[in-house]
ROZAKOL-935106 format. One record per residue (C-alpha): x negated, y, z negated. Coordinates in steps of 0.001 Angstrom, whole numbers, padded with zeros to 6 digits, always signed. Each point is the difference from the previous one (the first is absolute). Example, Ala and Ser with C-alpha at 12.3 -4.5 7.8 and 13.67 -1.06 7.14 Angstrom:
-012300-004500-007800;-001370+003440+000660;
This chain:
-079289+196359-027791;+002210+000843-002984;+000174-002409-003012;+003470-001229-000899;+000671-000312-003782;+002499-002662-000950;+001806+000588-003315;+000594-002968-002306;+003689-000669-000742;+001380+000497-003533;+000112-003239-002002;+003516+000870-001204;+001860+001426+003052;-002311-001429+002673;-000112+003309+001802;-003082+001494+001472;-000076+002817-002474;-002460-001455-002513;-001963+002921-001366;-001907-001533-002933;-001442-003308-001208;+000256-001413-003539;-003473-000940-001286;+001499-002764-002157;+002178-002055+002331;-001647+001387+003179;+003442+000705+001560;+000930+003060+002151;+002979+002132-001012;+001843+002993+001342;+000399+003003-002303;+003411-001073-001333;-000875-003597-000682;-003428+000818-001428;+001783+001978-002737;+002327-002963-000634;-003002-002341-000131;-001678+002121-002659;+003272+000082-001960;+000101-003817+000032;-003574-000121-001274;+000923+002483-002724;+002929-002203-001103;-002292-003068-000126;-002437+002008-002121;+002838+000899-002405;+000885-003685-000291;-003612-000922-000810;-000102+002693-002685;+003185-001354-001591;-001363-003584-000055;-003253+001333-001445;+001799+001855-002798;+002127-003056-000851;-003121-002200-000134;-001735+002459-002347;+003029+000074-002287;+000164-003805-000080;-003693-000144-000765;+000535+002162-003095;+002725-002336-001277;-000816-002918-002335;-000892-003068+002035;+002019-003125-000894;-002058-002660-001801;-001553-002387+002490;+000856-003704-000349;-003696-000864-000265;-000129+001831-003343;+002375-002623-001393;-002255-002770+001258;-003007+001680-001610;+001874+000312-003308;+000982-003680+000175;-003589-001052+000696;-001191+002121-002917;+002458-001591-002448;-000731-003530+001191;-003756+000583-000268;+000349+001439-003506;+002089-002994-001043;-002702-002368+001239;-002679+001993-001809;+002036+000002-003228;+000476-003768+000310;-003744-000553+000526;-000788+002224-002986;+002498-001819-002225;-001426-003362+001068;-003519+001223-000813;+001193+001207-003431;+001583-003366-000740;-003133-001836+001125;-002154+002236-002188;+002240-000528-003026;-000074-003765+000504;-003800+000043+000233;-000213+002078-003170;+002352-002371-001798;-002018-002983+001165;-003234+001587-001252;+001589+000681-003363;+001413-003531-000290;-003334-001552+000970;-001744+002140-002590;+002574-000986-002627;-000577-003708+000644;-003787+000452-000205;+000254+001877-003295;+002363-002607-001463;-002490-002707+000929;-002808+001986-001617;+002142+000505-003115;+000316-003759-000412;-003743-000485+000431;-000830+002696-002555;+002485-001332-002530;-001213-003594+000361;-003707+000889-000139;+000482+002259-003021;+001932-002617-001939;-002591-002726+000640;-002935+002416-000320;-001199-001426+003317;-001647+002814+001967;-003469+001377+000758;-001552+003114+001489;+000701-001390+003462;+003768-000243-000591;+000039+003445-001619;-001786+001529+002988;+002336-001753+002416;+003107+001266-001835;-001395+003549-000101;-000557-000079+003761;+003520-001347+000533;+001475+002758-002166;-001860+002649+002027;+001282-001529+003246;+003569-000177-001337;-000199+003622-001157;-001231+001068+003422;+002893-001775+001727;+002508+001502-002432;-001309+003573+000340;-000542-000144+003766;+002588-002361+001507;-000281+001668+003425;-003723-000613+000456;+000616-002938+002354;+002960+001514+001839;+000189+002422+002871;+002257+001140+002846;-001003-001015+003504;+001301+000747+003466;+001445-003313+001099;-001014-000125+003666;+001197-003597+000307;+003631+001128-000159;+001337+001970+002947;+001430+003288-001231;+003767+000333+000537;-000358+003790+000388;-001102+001643+003245;-000558+003627+000879;+002440+001619+002416;-000416+002945+002343;+002107+001927+002471;-000877-000816+003593;+001003+001879+003162;+001204-002596+002524;-000725+002301+002919;-003552+000617-001174;-000512-003709-000643;+001138-000855+003541;-002412+002547+001442;-002863-001558-001951;+000855-003436+001331;-000167+001125+003626;-002988-000533+002239;-003196+001739-001050;-000255+001594+003518;-000157+003841-000337;+003326+001683+000828;+000190+003452+001680;+002946+001935-001413;+001738+002997+001509;+000008+003317-001916;+003717-000340-000870;-000418-003529-001464;+000171+001110-003620;+003026+002219+000652;+001878-002844+001636;-000620-002430-002868;+000617+002568-002698;+003675+000005+000991;+000311-003723-000691;+000778-001343-003469;-002903-001912-001572;+001083-003442-001231;-001820-001340-003052;+000071-003046-002228;-001519-001391-003185;-002887-002368+000546;-001452-002333-002620;-003762-000043-000278;-001570-003414-000210;-002485+000684-002753;+001342-000316-003550;+000450+003308-001772;-000039-001332-003549;-002261-002820-001205;+001662-002711-002029;-001429-000152-003507;-000032-002789-002506;-001579-000486-003412;-002865-002430-000082;-001633-001781-002923;-003638-000640+000892;-000009-003051-002211;+002404-001822+002295;-002654+000161+002708;-002523-001754-002224;+001807-002487-002221;+002177-002875+001100;+002707-001795-001928;-001358-003235-001341;+002114-002969+000977;-000288-003724-000732;+001313-002070+002892;+000971-003603-000724;-001026-002506+002645;+002762-002475+000812;+000039-002976+002328;-000810+000960+003589;+002768+000215+002572;-001237+001806+003102;+002663+002317+001486;+000678-000025+003708;-001763+002949+001646;-000378+000330+003735;-000863+002627+002578;+003269+000731+001755;+001828+002592+002029;+002724-001963+001762;+002006-000731-003148;+000950+003622-000412;+001862-000116+003310;+002801-002015-001568;+000417+002316-002993;+003082+002159-000117;-000132+003768-000164;-001282+001579-003220;+002591+000780-002629;+000234+003071-002172;-001776-000974-003212;-001001+002313-002861;-001722-000334-003347;+002406-000075-002911;-000755-001250-003515;-003431+000540-001580;-001472-001797-003009;-003157+001832-001002;-001745+003284+000739;+000764+001040+003580;+001899+002731+001813;+002196-000075+003099;-000020+002716+002673;+001213+000808+003523;+003504-001391-000506;-001330-003105-001814;-002106-001092+002972;-003332+000599-001786;-001154-001354-003362;-003178+001126-001791;-001591-001605-003062;-000626+002489-002831;-001676-002140-002652;-001483-003459+000335;-000555-002033-003149;+001151-003580-000439;+003074+001208-001870;+000872+002808+002422;-000854-001391+003438;+003162+000960+001903;+002337-002601+001461;+002298+001411+002683;+003153-001625+001340;+001835+000625+003266;+003516+001368+000304;+001495-002630+002330;+001026-003608-000596;-000552-002749+002589;+001990-003214+000438;+000294-000664+003750;-001842+000837+003193;-003584+000963+000670;-001289+003389-001145;-003275+001884+000066;-001271+002856-002161;-003149+001740+001202;-002343+001719-002464;-003039+002233+000352;-002672+000061-002705;-000463+003752-000405;-002582-000493-002754;-001407-003039-001772;-002486-000435-002821;-002375-002884-000662;+002703-002377-001255;+002380-001970+002178;+003662+000707+000766;+002889-002440-000258;+002802-000348+002564;+002793-002501-000356;+003554-000773-001070;+001911-000964-003107;+003561-001005-000813;+002107+003193+000053;+001393-000608-003499;-003472-000385-001481;-002996+002243-000706;-003626-000937-000559;-000762-000848-003619;-002734+002020-001670;-001062-003031-002010;-002190-001181+002853;-002510+002802+000296;-002404-001594+002490;+000867-001021+003522;+001818-003033-001370;+003536+000653-001178;+002775-001795-001839;+002630+000824+002639;+000792-003153+001975;+001807+002027+002673;-003049+002136+000839;-001589-000620+003429;-002553+002059+001904;-003658+000857+000459;-002813+001801-001742;-001703+001406+003106;+000123-002965+002422;-002401-002247-001892;+002192-001158-002892;+003600-001132+000229;+002470+000126-002879;+002428-002944+000040;+002570-000315-002793;-001956+002645-001900;-003253-001996+000155;-003134+000949+001906;-001205-002240+002817;-003577+000808+001093;-001336-000060+003544;-003342+000331+001757;+000716+003419+001509;-001591+003182-001316;+001809+003287-000650;+000820+001827+003222;+002628+002648-000838;-001376+003526-000358;+001021+003650+000242;+001678+000860+003311;+001110-003556+000785;+003561-000810+001006;+001694-003237-001019;+003467-001409+000631;+001894-002118-002511;+002376-002323+001876;+002958-001572-001811;+001393-002955+001952;+003027-000940-002071;+001290-002497+002557;-003284-001968-000017;-000485+000535-003765;-003462+001451+000356;-001884+003310-000188;-002933+001190+002077;-002605+002734-000386;-001511+001446+003194;-003237+002007-000195;-000029+002128+003154;-003689+000927+000143;-001248-003613-000111;+003244-001501+001437;+000077-002569-002807;+003340-001488-000936;+000534-001718-003359;+003046-002233-000529;+001597-001290-003166;+003040-002285-000343;+002521+000862-002713;+001556-002513-002397;+003622+001192-000022;+000692-001798-003297;-002661+002107-001724;+000499+003174+002041;+003679+000079+001060;+001536+002678+002177;+000225+002934+000070;-003667+001063+000036;-001564+003417-000516;-003493+001175+000865;-002541+000646-002749;-003353+001795+000091;-002626+000336-002687;-002750+002644-000174;-003140-000330-002123;-002104+003156+000426;+000777+003613-000832;+000704+001850+003233;+001167-003060+001939;+002580+001248+002514;+002273-001968+002352;+002418+001336+002599;+002974-001771+001601;-000039+000678+003745;+003452+000541+001518;
């Protein structure tokens, strides 16, 4: 029986004269339309070549500056500014320490000069005094020739660095890394398909600090303490209680900043941070707030970034008045001064009122100073122990408006206003 061969129709004219098959599209064509089909493919090839040539020409042209370069430049300038500021602060601290060493040495030598002059005039000295003066002269000479022997530069790990490293991150790659860890089987043309897509990227800040914060440190401040004579006055125990519920009635925090400084201290971070530079009785810094308070109830929250062995003072004073330097101990001649040294001693009308409580404020603590103008009282809340100290204000001695006042006693003491 004879086999009948059925011809496939042409894909173009649909006639049964298909004589060849295209290996690409797998369609059958007659002779005429097969030639036309190849011509169409040739035209598509010409178009691809033109696009290819244009792409190569564009690739050789100068690429416009990417917007991320501007962000990198901005980060670089801001970081350099912060580094320059830290370096300038360290220079100032070093110069102040050098000046203090020189002044201390000058006072010691002047004292020795008086002793030598007096002993020589009265002919009142022995081998023991002579030996003691010789040893003192050697010590003074050593301090004069080597003033930096007790000073060094340290990496201050207690202060969080304001500078962070940055790096360019591919969003697409980051998304792939965040997917499930299940192995993925990819087709051979996977890379070709994704190569056509633009790769988005962004700048990512790294969490670790890139530049340690440095500060000058005088080893002697870690050993010696300022001597201070505290006068004991009549006892008047301040009101201190464990409390949380009182803060519920306090209004929202206001925008307070440090303003005027009397003594050796520096302000930073838009006047929200104050740091004590030197701490002698004559230079212990007294810092006043910017705002004035006459009505309402206000709260200012502080964090003790760093605190030495001596206590800190938080309180208020009449806005037209500053603390007198004549009272160099905790007692003061200012009748309008109210507040607390730590939470264990209250200052009322500039006079210290003792209590039975021990010192509790330390580095890392947060406290809130509450000014209740309507009730004519101030409060100090210690958040870690939830203790609340209250003090009533005599308006005749401390009239409105009030301003906040803080006093630091140790070199390196640092307080931040929390917004």
